[in-house]
PLY file of the C-alpha trace (Angstrom):
ply
format ascii 1.0
element vertex 312
property float x
property float y
property float z
element edge 311
property int vertex1
property int vertex2
end_header
-2.18 17.25 -7.14
0.92 15.21 -7.08
3.53 15.51 -4.57
7.14 16.98 -5.26
8.86 14.29 -3.57
12.74 13.64 -4.37
13.75 10.39 -4.68
13.83 7.89 -2.08
17.28 6.55 -2.74
18.61 9.76 -2.93
16.99 11.07 0.31
18.77 7.49 1.63
21.90 8.55 0.78
22.02 12.19 2.10
21.04 10.64 5.17
23.67 8.23 5.64
26.38 10.72 4.35
25.20 13.69 6.71
25.13 11.06 9.26
28.87 9.99 9.05
29.87 13.30 7.26
31.76 10.60 4.40
30.50 9.29 1.27
32.91 6.59 1.74
30.96 5.61 5.17
27.67 6.28 3.64
28.50 3.57 0.64
29.51 0.84 3.24
26.62 1.39 5.13
24.06 1.00 2.11
26.12 -1.53 0.33
26.69 0.48 -2.74
29.76 2.18 -4.40
31.21 5.68 -2.91
30.40 6.76 -6.67
26.77 5.97 -6.29
26.53 7.87 -3.02
27.88 10.74 -4.84
25.41 10.52 -7.70
22.61 10.26 -5.49
23.35 13.61 -3.32
24.13 15.63 -6.71
20.94 14.21 -8.06
18.96 15.45 -4.87
20.84 18.76 -4.97
19.56 19.14 -8.56
16.44 18.33 -7.48
15.87 20.76 -4.58
17.91 23.36 -6.41
20.33 24.26 -3.61
23.41 22.33 -2.12
23.20 20.07 1.16
26.98 19.74 1.57
29.94 22.01 1.54
32.75 19.82 -0.22
36.15 21.07 1.24
39.61 19.14 1.07
39.20 15.94 2.54
36.19 17.22 4.66
32.57 17.09 4.04
30.30 19.65 5.73
26.57 20.35 5.77
25.65 23.39 4.20
22.88 25.61 6.18
20.09 24.00 4.01
21.11 20.24 4.69
21.51 21.03 8.59
17.91 22.58 8.01
16.81 19.88 6.19
18.39 17.02 8.07
16.04 16.90 11.14
12.93 16.67 9.26
14.26 13.85 6.98
15.30 11.75 10.10
12.28 12.32 11.74
10.30 11.03 8.72
12.32 8.01 8.41
11.78 7.07 11.85
8.13 7.27 11.74
8.64 4.99 8.29
10.73 2.59 10.39
8.10 2.38 13.44
4.99 2.13 11.20
6.88 -0.79 9.70
7.81 -2.44 12.81
3.80 -2.12 13.81
3.24 -3.45 10.48
5.36 -6.53 10.92
4.13 -7.02 14.62
0.37 -6.69 13.25
1.30 -9.91 10.81
3.13 -11.76 13.55
0.47 -10.80 16.34
-2.40 -8.71 17.42
-5.88 -9.73 16.97
-6.85 -12.60 15.19
-10.64 -12.67 14.23
-11.85 -16.24 14.01
-15.83 -17.35 12.72
-17.26 -20.48 13.77
-20.77 -22.24 14.59
-21.43 -21.65 18.23
-21.72 -25.32 19.32
-18.17 -26.02 17.65
-16.86 -23.25 19.73
-18.15 -24.00 23.05
-17.58 -27.93 22.59
-14.37 -27.85 20.45
-12.68 -24.74 20.12
-12.71 -23.28 23.03
-11.41 -26.20 25.78
-8.56 -26.21 23.16
-7.55 -22.39 22.76
-5.46 -22.25 25.76
-2.74 -24.35 24.01
-2.83 -22.02 21.10
-2.32 -19.00 23.66
0.79 -20.83 25.05
2.46 -21.17 21.78
1.73 -18.19 19.94
0.86 -15.57 23.19
1.53 -12.45 20.89
-1.69 -13.60 19.11
-5.14 -12.24 20.90
-8.14 -14.68 19.19
-11.52 -13.01 19.12
-13.80 -15.73 18.29
-17.34 -14.85 16.94
-19.64 -17.49 17.11
-22.84 -17.39 14.50
-25.01 -19.63 12.75
-24.52 -17.78 9.18
-21.61 -17.97 6.94
-19.20 -15.29 7.26
-18.95 -12.91 4.19
-15.04 -12.27 4.27
-15.45 -9.25 1.96
-17.76 -7.71 4.50
-16.90 -8.76 7.81
-13.66 -8.32 9.64
-13.00 -12.05 9.99
-9.40 -13.66 9.31
-10.42 -17.05 9.48
-13.53 -19.36 9.78
-14.40 -22.93 10.65
-17.36 -24.15 8.65
-19.46 -27.30 8.86
-20.50 -28.26 5.42
-19.35 -29.90 1.79
-15.98 -28.00 1.42
-16.87 -26.18 -1.51
-16.32 -22.75 -1.27
-14.98 -20.87 -4.06
-12.15 -18.25 -3.66
-11.02 -19.13 -0.37
-8.14 -21.44 0.59
-10.13 -24.52 2.24
-8.08 -27.06 4.49
-10.17 -30.25 5.76
-9.79 -29.64 9.49
-11.99 -33.37 10.19
-14.41 -35.78 8.93
-17.26 -36.27 11.57
-19.53 -39.23 12.79
-22.88 -39.33 14.06
-23.71 -41.71 17.57
-26.21 -41.76 20.13
-24.88 -40.12 23.64
-26.60 -40.07 27.07
-25.50 -39.88 30.77
-23.94 -43.14 32.18
-26.76 -42.72 34.76
-29.46 -44.01 31.83
-27.37 -47.14 31.63
-29.01 -48.39 34.76
-32.47 -48.36 36.10
-35.46 -50.34 35.58
-35.31 -49.80 31.84
-31.35 -49.87 31.12
-30.44 -48.78 27.83
-28.66 -51.58 26.07
-29.62 -51.71 22.56
-31.40 -49.42 20.00
-34.52 -50.75 20.44
-34.47 -49.79 24.23
-34.89 -46.30 22.69
-38.95 -46.45 22.71
-38.44 -46.23 27.13
-36.26 -43.06 26.48
-36.87 -39.29 25.75
-35.18 -38.73 22.57
-33.00 -35.04 22.42
-33.16 -33.18 19.30
-31.05 -30.60 17.57
-33.59 -28.37 16.06
-31.33 -27.62 13.20
-32.00 -31.02 12.05
-35.57 -30.52 11.61
-35.05 -27.67 9.60
-32.18 -28.56 7.46
-32.25 -32.10 5.80
-28.39 -32.12 5.42
-28.34 -32.92 9.11
-28.86 -36.49 10.41
-31.56 -36.48 12.88
-33.24 -39.29 14.70
-35.58 -40.27 11.98
-32.51 -40.51 9.53
-30.73 -42.42 12.00
-33.07 -44.97 12.77
-33.72 -45.83 9.55
-30.20 -46.01 8.69
-29.77 -48.73 11.26
-33.17 -50.49 10.27
-34.78 -49.93 14.04
-38.56 -49.72 14.06
-41.20 -49.16 16.77
-39.48 -45.84 17.68
-41.42 -42.80 17.29
-38.41 -40.65 16.10
-40.16 -37.29 16.38
-41.20 -37.16 20.18
-39.09 -35.43 22.66
-37.60 -31.71 22.83
-35.58 -29.88 20.85
-32.86 -27.44 21.29
-31.65 -24.57 18.92
-27.96 -25.62 18.99
-26.13 -28.79 19.40
-24.23 -27.83 22.49
-27.72 -27.66 24.11
-28.55 -30.87 23.42
-25.38 -32.30 24.57
-25.96 -30.42 27.93
-29.46 -32.02 28.29
-27.80 -35.55 27.52
-24.98 -34.97 30.11
-27.74 -34.17 33.01
-29.69 -37.28 32.28
-32.86 -35.68 30.45
-32.68 -38.28 27.66
-30.53 -39.16 24.73
-28.98 -37.32 22.21
-28.05 -38.16 18.50
-24.47 -35.98 18.76
-21.52 -35.42 16.46
-18.42 -37.19 17.55
-16.61 -33.77 17.06
-18.73 -31.87 19.83
-18.83 -34.77 21.98
-15.70 -36.40 22.19
-14.37 -34.43 25.50
-17.64 -35.10 26.97
-17.05 -39.02 26.15
-13.44 -39.19 27.32
-14.28 -37.70 30.61
-17.31 -40.33 31.00
-19.68 -37.71 31.16
-21.19 -39.16 28.44
-21.35 -42.68 26.86
-22.43 -43.90 23.59
-24.69 -46.93 24.78
-24.84 -48.52 21.49
-24.20 -48.26 17.69
-23.60 -48.28 15.01
-21.79 -44.85 14.43
-22.85 -43.64 11.31
-20.82 -40.88 8.84
-21.73 -37.29 9.22
-22.82 -36.05 5.71
-20.79 -33.07 6.57
-17.08 -32.17 7.54
-15.25 -29.39 9.34
-13.20 -27.07 7.29
-10.95 -24.02 7.84
-11.43 -21.19 5.17
-9.65 -18.07 4.56
-9.40 -15.51 1.90
-6.68 -16.42 -0.70
-5.21 -12.89 -0.75
-4.51 -13.37 3.09
-4.61 -16.97 4.08
-0.71 -17.46 4.27
-0.66 -13.97 6.57
1.71 -15.44 9.54
-0.77 -15.10 12.18
-3.57 -16.95 10.01
-0.87 -19.62 8.97
0.10 -20.55 12.70
-3.66 -20.48 14.00
-4.62 -23.02 10.67
-1.40 -25.22 11.46
-2.49 -25.23 15.16
-6.28 -26.21 14.48
-4.98 -28.91 11.83
-2.37 -30.39 14.68
-5.33 -30.25 17.24
-7.79 -32.17 15.19
-5.22 -34.89 13.98
-4.40 -35.43 17.48
-7.72 -36.18 18.19
-8.33 -38.90 15.72
-6.89 -41.19 18.14
-9.43 -43.65 19.35
-8.49 -43.50 22.66
-9.07 -39.89 22.83
-12.64 -40.32 21.60
-14.45 -43.63 23.06
-17.41 -44.46 21.47
-18.41 -47.46 23.42
-19.95 -48.24 27.04
-17.00 -49.02 29.82
0 1
1 2
2 3
3 4
4 5
5 6
6 7
7 8
8 9
9 10
10 11
11 12
12 13
13 14
14 15
15 16
16 17
17 18
18 19
19 20
20 21
21 22
22 23
23 24
24 25
25 26
26 27
27 28
28 29
29 30
30 31
31 32
32 33
33 34
34 35
35 36
36 37
37 38
38 39
39 40
40 41
41 42
42 43
43 44
44 45
45 46
46 47
47 48
48 49
49 50
50 51
51 52
52 53
53 54
54 55
55 56
56 57
57 58
58 59
59 60
60 61
61 62
62 63
63 64
64 65
65 66
66 67
67 68
68 69
69 70
70 71
71 72
72 73
73 74
74 75
75 76
76 77
77 78
78 79
79 80
80 81
81 82
82 83
83 84
84 85
85 86
86 87
87 88
88 89
89 90
90 91
91 92
92 93
93 94
94 95
95 96
96 97
97 98
98 99
99 100
100 101
101 102
102 103
103 104
104 105
105 106
106 107
107 108
108 109
109 110
110 111
111 112
112 113
113 114
114 115
115 116
116 117
117 118
118 119
119 120
120 121
121 122
122 123
123 124
124 125
125 126
126 127
127 128
128 129
129 130
130 131
131 132
132 133
133 134
134 135
135 136
136 137
137 138
138 139
139 140
140 141
141 142
142 143
143 144
144 145
145 146
146 147
147 148
148 149
149 150
150 151
151 152
152 153
153 154
154 155
155 156
156 157
157 158
158 159
159 160
160 161
161 162
162 163
163 164
164 165
165 166
166 167
167 168
168 169
169 170
170 171
171 172
172 173
173 174
174 175
175 176
176 177
177 178
178 179
179 180
180 181
181 182
182 183
183 184
184 185
185 186
186 187
187 188
188 189
189 190
190 191
191 192
192 193
193 194
194 195
195 196
196 197
197 198
198 199
199 200
200 201
201 202
202 203
203 204
204 205
205 206
206 207
207 208
208 209
209 210
210 211
211 212
212 213
213 214
214 215
215 216
216 217
217 218
218 219
219 220
220 221
221 222
222 223
223 224
224 225
225 226
226 227
227 228
228 229
229 230
230 231
231 232
232 233
233 234
234 235
235 236
236 237
237 238
238 239
239 240
240 241
241 242
242 243
243 244
244 245
245 246
246 247
247 248
248 249
249 250
250 251
251 252
252 253
253 254
254 255
255 256
256 257
257 258
258 259
259 260
260 261
261 262
262 263
263 264
264 265
265 266
266 267
267 268
268 269
269 270
270 271
271 272
272 273
273 274
274 275
275 276
276 277
277 278
278 279
279 280
280 281
281 282
282 283
283 284
284 285
285 286
286 287
287 288
288 289
289 290
290 291
291 292
292 293
293 294
294 295
295 296
296 297
297 298
298 299
299 300
300 301
301 302
302 303
303 304
304 305
305 306
306 307
307 308
308 309
309 310
310 311
């Protein structure tokens, strides 16, 4: 059953006129003419079926019905205003749900996230780390970082960064009886594997890297495997062997000296990182703020000094 609601403009006109007890002052507040206010109030009175004002010489007073109607109307307007303010606040701040791969979250996003919090203290970022692609229609996710070819129909897609693959290890492996100096020395060391590379041919693994650089005599499949890239990187930092790492995930450790890249070449990665969001919400203020910050952080990390790839 349809609600018998009076026109909103007429209610606003009555509210202003009742507060000021003046059509002239109400007209100034609402930026309309006095005649428009009078017309709206009369239309409201016809709609309700009783007068809201007593019109006297040079004076305007509320009728009994007007006095009874005004408090409820003001309360309704206050609730609308409060709800609107909450809506604006939620658009500018509040919770922002971000989806990305666990390794990218651990090695790239989380170490930088404090800078976003400093810039946007009213936005609370909730990171959902998962190996599966988020379905924006089924899950409460505002924005995602994906590693792939960049073809995501129905979404706004921005390139976050391209990537490279390079050997990385602890500086300790550069010394000792069998130091790592060139790719052929890999036959004397443990190879660390990202298990995703063994399951998904789109990832570069030791087999494809050794083929790309033309190194023979190294058994590319030997050595332990780990389910996530950040585990592979940590094993390399701990000196357990040499890993084939993506620069996006190893850059901070290389810059800090926890890892070194003892030799090249650096091979372009097949996939890049992309920032994606539904077209319908991609320009919501808090989503836009986070996307712009991500792109700035990625651009700042493009400096060769920020991500060294060769032995000191």
